[in-house]
N, C-alpha and C positions, 0 to 999 in steps of 0.2 A: 205765585205757588209753591211752595215748599215741597224739595223731592222727598220722595217716600226714603224710608230709613230700611238699607239692607238687616236683613238678620239670619243666621244661623237654623236651616233647614234640610228635610230631606228634599229629591227629587221625585219627578214626578215623569212615567216613562208610557206617558198616554198616547203621547203624539207618533211614538214607533208602533205601539200593537194599545188598541183602546181599555184590552180587556186581558185580563190574564189568563181565561179558559171563556169555552161557550165559543159560537160560531163567529165571533172576531178572530177571535186566537185561531181557531182552526182554517179560516179561511188564508192564512198566512203560510200556514202549513199544506194547504190545498195548492196553494202558487209556486212552493215548490216542485211539488209533485208533476204541476202543468208545465211547467217550465223543462224540467228534467226530460217527461215525458216528449215534448216537443222537440227536445236536441236530439232523442232517440230516432224520433222518426225522421229527422234527415240524414241520419247515418252514410243512407246512399249515397247522398251527394258527395260524399269526401274523398275523391278521385283528384290524381296533381290538375287535372285539367277543369276543375270546379270552376264555372262562372264566379265572375266578379260580385253578380247579384245574390247566387246564394251564397256566397261566402260569407254575405253583410246581412244578410239576412240570418247566418247561423252564431253568429257572432253576438246579433241584437238578442237572440234566444240567450245566449250563454252572459249577457250583462242580465238580460232579465231572472236568471239563476241566480247572479251572484247578488242583487239585489236583495230578493226574496232570502238567501242565503245570511247576509250580513246582517237583515233587519231581525231574523231570527236568532241566532249567536249573539248580535247584542243584548238582545231582552231579557236572552236566559242570562248572562253571564252580568247586568246589571240587577237584575233581580237578585239575582245569586250572592254579589259582591254587596247586596244593600244588607242581609241578613245572611251570613253562612252557616247558620245553625240553622234555618229553616229547609225542613226536608222536606216540603211541598217544589222547593226552590229549587234544590239539587236533584230532585225527581226530574223536574221538567227540565234543568241542564242536561240530565243523563237523553232525556227521551229526544231533545234537537243533536245532540251529537251524534245519536244512531241516525234520524232522518238526515242529516247533512251527509254523516258519512256514505248513506246508502246513494242519495243524489250523487254525490263527488263518483263513487265506484261505476254508475251505471253510464255517467258520460265523460269516464275517462278517458275514450277511445278517441274524444279530439283531440287532445293534448297529446297522446300518444300517435296519432295521424300527422299533427302540425309538427311534430320535433323530427319522426322521421323522413320530411316531406324534402324533396327537393329544392336547391338552393334557390334556381331560376324559378319555380314556381313562387314557391315561398315570398319570394321578394315582390313578386309580381302582387301576390295576396297583401302583404304587406302594405305596400304602397294605398294599398284603396281600404283599409284598414281604421284610419281617422287618429284620433284617437286614441283606441284601442291597440295603436302598430307597438308602444312599446311596451305592453303587455304581452305578446304576442313575443318580442325578441325577448323578452325574460324566459317564457317558455323555449325557447330556441338554446338557451344555455346550457340547459340542463339535457338536452341532444344526448348528449355522448354517455348520458347514468340513467337514459331510460332503459326498463325492464317491459318484458310482456303484458299485455291488456290484463291476461288473468294472473299474474304477479300482481301488477301494481292494484289489482279489487282485493287479493287476499292481504297486501300491508296496508291498505286502506281500511280493512276491516280490522285487521291486527290492532295499529292505532289507536283505534277507537276503545277496542277492550284492554289493549293493553300499555304501551307509554300514555298515553293519552287519561287513562284510568286511574294509572299510577301518578301522574301530577294531579289530578283532582284528589285524589286521595292525601299528598303530601298537603295540599292546600287546606283540606277538611280535620286533619290530623292539627295541622298548626295553629290554626284559627281558633282551636278550640284550649290552647293553651292558657293557662291562669298563672301567673307569677307573686310570689310571697314576697313581700320586703319587709323587711327588722331594721329598724337604725333607731338609735336615740333621738334622733330630728322628727321622728315620728311618733302621735301621740299612743298610735295602738299598730300593731302591724298589718301592710294594706294587701288587698289580691288583686293583680291589674293586668291588663288586656297587654296587647304586645303594645298598642298606642300610649298606654299610658304607661307602660313601662320606660318606653326610648323617650318618653317626656321628662323623666324623674333621669335618666341616664344625661341627658343633655342639658337638665338644670344648671340652679346655679350652686344648688352641695355639694363641697367634692364628698362627704361620707355617702350622700343619696346616688351618686354618680355611680360608685363603687359598687354599693350594694344592689344599684337596678341592673348593674351590667351583671351581676356574678348571680343576680338570681334568674334573667333570662337565660345567662349560659350555662348554667347549672340544668335547667330544665330543658333544654335543647342538647346538653351534653349526655343528660340521664334517658334520654330517646335516642342517644347517636348509632344504637344497632340497629333501630326500623328504620330512622331516616338515612341512616346510610346505606341500608340496604335498599332503599327505594332508588337511593341517589345511582347504585353500581349496574341495579337493573335496568333506569334509564339509559347511562352510558351507556350500558353495555350494547343496549336495543339499537340505541342511536349509532354507533359503528358497525353494529353486522348488518341493518339495513343500509347505510351511507357509505359505509369506506368497504366492506365485505360483501355486499351484494351487488350494489349500484358503481361504484369503482371510483368514488370520489377519493382525490389525494389524501385527506385526513379529516377528523371531526368537525376543526374549526372552517375547512374548505365549503362545509354546508351553508353552513350562513351566509360565508363570502359571497357564494352564488346567488342567493337569496336575496341579498341585499345589493346586486352586480356592483361589487369591489374586487379589484384583482389582489391574490391571497398578496402580493408583493408591497402592496399600498397598507395593510392590516401590519404586517409584520414590521413593516417601517412605521408604524404608528406603535407598536407593542416595543418597539426597539427604542423609541425616543422618549417614551414614557418612562422605560426603564432606566435611560440615561440621564434623565433630569429632576430624579427623587430631590436632587440638591435644592433644588429651590423649594422644595416643601421642607426638607430638612431646615431650613434656615427662617422656614416660617416658624415652624414648630419650636424651634428654639427661643424666638421671638413668643411666641404664647405662654412657653416655662417662665421665663424671666417676669411677664404681666401678672402673672398666676402667683408669684412668690417661689419657684422650685428650681433647683437646679435642673430636673431634667423632666421633662411633659411625660404621664404616666398615659398610656391608653384610657386610660378609664376616663381621662379629660381632656380627650381628642378637641370633642364638641365641646368643651367648657366654655358658656359665653361670658361674654366681656363687659357687656354694659348691659348690668341689670335691668336698668328704667327701660328699655328699648324692648322690654318682652311684657310688657303690657298695651294690649292694641286691640279695641271694639272689633268686631267683627264689621261694620258699617264703615269703621276710619281706617281698615285693611283694604276694604276692596275698592275706597275713593281714595287710595293712595294709589295701588293698584291703577286702577282706570285713569289718573289723572297723569300717570308717568307713561302709560300707552300714548295717551292724547296726546303729548306733550311732543311727541317723536311722530305720530299719525294719527288724526281723528279717524281715521276710517278703520283702525284697532282696536281704538276704545270703543268706537260703533259695536265693533264686532264682539269683543270682551263681555260687553253689558249683555247682548244679545242671552247669554248663557246664562245671566240672570236674572235677566224682566222674561225667559219665556221658561222657568222655573227648571231649568235643566242641570242644577249645580245642585248635590248632596254634601251640605258642609258641616253636620250636628255631628257630634261625637255621641256614640250609642254603644251599648254591649252587640256580638255578634257581628258587625259590619267592617268589611274588608279593612287590612290598617293598609297603611302607605296612601297615595293618592293616583288617580288617575284621568285621561279624556280620552274620551270612544267616539272616534266620529265615525260614528254607525253609517250613515249615507250620503251623499254628496246634496247639498240642497237642505239638508237637515242639523239643526245646530246641534252642535257635538254635545254628549253629557260627562261633566265634572263630576268627580269624586276625590274629597279630602274630606279629613278633620280638622274643624279648625278649632284649635287651642287658646289661639290669643296672645302666642308670642310674634317674633319677628320673623323666625323664620316659617312662621304660617303662611303670613304674610308674602316673603316670598316663594313658598309652596302656591299659593294661590295665583302669583304671578306666572309661574312655569305652565301651570295646565290651564290657564286661560290662554297663555302664548301658545298653546297647542291646540286650543278651540281655535282661535286665530287664522293658525298653521292652514286645518281643514277645511276655513270655510272661504279663504281667499283661492282655493283651490278647488271651491264647488262646483264647478263650469266643465270636471272634468267628469268622466264617465266613475260608474262604483268600481271598475276595474283599475282605474289609473288616478284615483284621488288621494288616496292617503298615500305622503310622501314615505319614500325609500328609509329603512331602518337608520343609515348612517344620517340621514339629514331629518329626521321626526325631531330631535330637541335644538334645531334651529331657530322656531320660532321662543318656544318655551324656556331655554337660554339667555335667548337675546332678550324676552321679557324679564326677566331676573335683573339683567346688568343695568335694562332702563330703570329697573326701579329703585337698585344702587343709583344709579344717576343723578338721578329726582331728587330722592331722599337726601343725596347729598349737598346739590345744589338749593337745601331749604337751609342751610347750616352751616358758619362759619367757624364753628369749633372744632379744632382741631382734635378731640378727643372724639368727638361723634365719625369724625372722617376715616380716623383708624377703626372704630368700632365695626363700621359700613365695609373698608376695607381688608378688614382681618373674618367679617362674616365671609364676604366673596372670595377669597383664598380658603377658608373652611368649604365650600361648596367647590370650588376648583378643585380641591385634594378628592371629595366626594363623589365630582363626576368623571375626574380624570387619571388621577393615580389609584387611587381604591378602584376603580373601575377596571383600570387597567390590567392592574394582576389581581386583580379577581380573575381575569381570564388569562390569563400568564398562569395561575394555579389550576383554571378549568383544563385547559390542555393538558398539562400536567397529568391532573386525578384522570383525565380520559386515558390518557396509554397508561395509566397507572392500574385503572381499573383492567385494560386490555391484560396488564401482566399479571393479575391475580392479587391485587394487592386488599388488606383488609379494611375496612373504616376506620383503624386506630391509625392504619398507617396514611391515611387519606387529613386524618386529624394531623397529625406528624408534619406532612408535607404544607400544610396552611399555616401552621405556626412557623415555619422555616418563611415562608414567602411573608407572613407579614414582618419578621426579624430584618429580612433581605428590604423590602422597602421603608421600612422606618431607620434605619442602621441604628447610629447612639442618638437619634432625636428623641426618639421614644423609647419607655420602657416599656416591654409588652409582657402582660402575665400569663401564666401559660394557660390559664381558663377559656382566653380568645383563640385556643385551639378546637373550639366548636362552634365559633362565630358562623362558619361556611355553612352548617346545617342551618341557620336561620337565614338562608338569602336564598328567596325564591325562585329568581331565576337561573341558578344553576340547574332548579329542578325542571321549571316547566318552559325555559327558554334557553337552551345550550348555546353559548358564546354571544348573547344578545349582548352584554356589557361594553364590549368594547363601542360599541355606538355612541353611548353617552359621551367617553373619551372624544371620540371623532366630534361628534356634534358641539363637545364643549370650546375645545382649540380651534375649531373654525369659527365659533362665536366669538372667542378672541378677538381673530384677526378681524373677521367683519364688523365689528364693534372697534376697532382700534380705527379703520377706514372711516367708519361714521363720524369720528371726533375730527379726523383729517379732513373729511371733507364735506362734512357738513350736510344742510339740506339734498343736497345733491346724488345724495347717495342711497337716497330714500327709495326711490324709484326701482334702482336695480335690487335691493332687498327685497322690496316686496315682490318683484317679479320672481325672486328664487322661489319663494313662498308659494305663489301662483302657480309654479310647476308642478307642485304635486308631486305626485309619483307616475307624471307622463312620461319622465326622460332618466337615463342612466345620471348618477349621482355626480359622477364626472363630468358629465356634458353640463349638466345646470351648472355648476361650480366653475365648469369654465368659462359661463358666458359671463363672469367677472373676474377671470384671470386668475384662477385657481388651479393648481396642477396636484391631484392629491396623491401623486408616485413622486414629488417632488421633494426633499426634507426640507431644504425651507418652508416648504406649507407648516408641517410640523412643529420646524424649531422657532416660527415665528410666535406661535401660539403661547410657548414658554418665557418667550420672551417679554412677551405683556407681562407674563405672569411675575417673573424675575423683575421688572421694574414695580408693581405692585409691593414686592416685598424691599425693595430700596426706600420706595416712601413711607413704609411703615417702620422702616428702620431711621430714616429722618424721624419720625413723630414722636419715637420712643426717646 
């Protein structure tokens, strides 16, 4: 029997909600209301001496509300991301945000009661909470920073219509950008979306790469006043709520609390990334040599080295990924295949579609929805491996509750980045050509730079930018600071044109998920260490690795990693990842 051919296409959201309107959709809104009302009805039971049976009952209702929330929120986001110019989708997302904010406000009393509960009763009840126990512990982490119920309700409403609206505004404005490119290599000027311009910026033509970057950054630069104002308001709001009102030590500490990662561990990570930029400088100097340049230009940072590798049909790309996963673990390949076979992958390129890629693990037991725009280059195959890795992670953790199945942010990239490493290893083993091996290693170093140094320095800039905003800095001040950040990051290895001062305005996470990006560096360095162990230990390593993924978000990251002998506060943990990268550059230097 001939295997079916995989072709790019949109996804289906029918398994999440069968219809975009009408009784089936309204029943999901009704479920949110019913769960919230049931929780409110049990408020009188929340006394320190509450019986464990009653506590378990209210936890069941909280999980019921969480499932309904996730279902609506995921559907609204996925529908909007499929076409961000669809006004009905945007209006629906606004409705969902309002309904969920209302439900959260009406039930916030549980979190406040739990955070204020004495330790003896909290320990008694948490021991009876089963899989939800770790979720309860993460709430207790915020106990010192909680406010009165009335204040929390006001903040919830404020976030929905304030910072949340600004984040949506940023996405809406920037998704509408068109980038006009003129170059002698083009028959006529082209007007491109974000996805298209990034494709040119990472293409084979040096002149088109520069033209693409200049076009993109000039557009963002021309909108710097509006976008900079959005950022400054978001940063000011983040500080006002979390530092000034709640008393969290610093803006980045908010994200660290949410990730359940000590400030000291994040500081150690960022410092290690700052100290080890030399590894990437060595690689960039090699890349300049391969491209025939004395010094690498920032325009050429992602220049491909193997033009023949950039023509991969979608079906071939899918099978490369599934084969790589299957060679490591047939179960991983089977889980990844579910995404494709269930119609949960949106891989086609089209106007209005959200740029970038994502995997949405909506609910435990439900196949995740994966979005990317497959253009046929080797980087797209790597992206496919990355996002399907995310999906595998969610599916391995599907036995947990809706409150604990999603991995904590620092571990969220574990399966995705490992999937890319498996793809590279599998592809390398198919060829004895040293130039092919060089191309794969170079691509891996490109991706490692993007995930580690670029993201860490973005957070270093972000940490400084939040302080600058508090001190009254202008958008132009922030642009100058970002350019200085780039030149510190690249040293004498890369020439950075002044136009890159606007690059930060094109980075969505700075606007929508403050201090999110260090998780990429955390996850990538972790994976380098884990993959080296796989090489050293062979198949005996596989059960431990799958065990890490199966935890989902049911334990603290430090506890999950302690099971495989990793101490996230120890400097050798971070340095070990850079040693692997250094060995890769050693090999590249030898191949050159």
